[in-house]
C-alpha positions in Angstrom: -18.8 -11.8 -2.4 -15.5 -11.0 -0.6 -12.4 -9.6 -2.2 -10.9 -11.6 -5.1 -7.4 -10.5 -4.2 -5.7 -9.6 -0.9 -2.2 -8.1 -0.7 0.4 -8.7 2.0 3.3 -6.2 1.9 6.2 -7.3 4.2 8.6 -4.6 5.1 12.2 -5.9 5.0 13.4 -2.3 5.9 11.5 0.6 7.4 8.9 2.0 5.1 8.8 5.8 5.6 7.4 8.7 3.7 10.8 9.9 2.7 12.1 6.6 1.4 9.0 5.9 -0.8 6.6 4.0 1.4 3.7 2.6 -0.5 0.8 5.1 -0.9 -2.6 3.9 0.1 -6.1 5.3 0.0 -7.9 3.9 3.0 -11.5 2.9 2.4 -11.1 3.2 -1.4 -12.1 -0.4 -1.8 -15.7 0.7 -0.8 -15.8 3.6 -3.3 -18.1 3.8 -6.3 -16.4 3.1 -9.6 -14.8 6.1 -11.2 -14.2 8.1 -8.0 -10.8 9.8 -8.0 -8.8 10.2 -4.8 -7.9 13.7 -3.7 -4.5 14.6 -2.2 -5.9 14.4 1.4 -7.1 10.8 0.7 -3.6 9.5 0.0 -1.4 8.3 2.9 2.0 6.7 3.0 1.9 3.2 4.7 4.7 3.9 7.1 5.7 0.6 8.9 8.8 -0.6 10.6 10.9 -3.5 9.2 9.3 -6.8 10.1 5.8 -5.5 9.8 3.1 -6.5 7.3 0.5 -4.2 5.7 -2.5 -6.2 4.5 -5.1 -4.7 2.2 -7.7 -5.7 -0.4 -6.6 -5.7 -4.1 -9.4 -3.3 -4.7 -7.7 -0.6 -2.4 -6.1 2.1 -4.4 -2.3 2.0 -3.8 0.9 3.0 -5.5 4.7 3.1 -4.9 5.8 6.3 -3.2 8.6 8.6 -4.4 11.9 8.3 -2.4 13.6 11.6 -1.4 16.1 9.8 0.7 19.3 7.8 0.3 17.9 5.1 2.5 16.8 2.0 0.5 13.3 0.6 1.0 13.0 -3.1 0.5 10.0 -5.3 0.8 8.2 -8.4 -0.3 4.7 -8.2 -1.8 2.6 -11.3 -1.8 -0.9 -11.4 -3.4 -3.5 -14.0 -2.6 -5.9 -14.2 -5.6 -9.0 -16.3 -6.0 -8.5 -18.8 -8.8 
């Protein structure tokens, strides 16, 4: 069975590490249940405005922390099997 949920994150402004880009753990959708990511597994999804990041709902992800005055805006759309 394929993923039950797919997320599309549309960047309305640049997503950078310093303005809180979404953090993702690539490949985590394939991990066994209960595995905890280590710091080196976590990466900011840095993308320019107008880009889209697409990932499975089973991929570990979280909002990043902004250390910048620049605003990060985006649109998150989830496609979920009914």
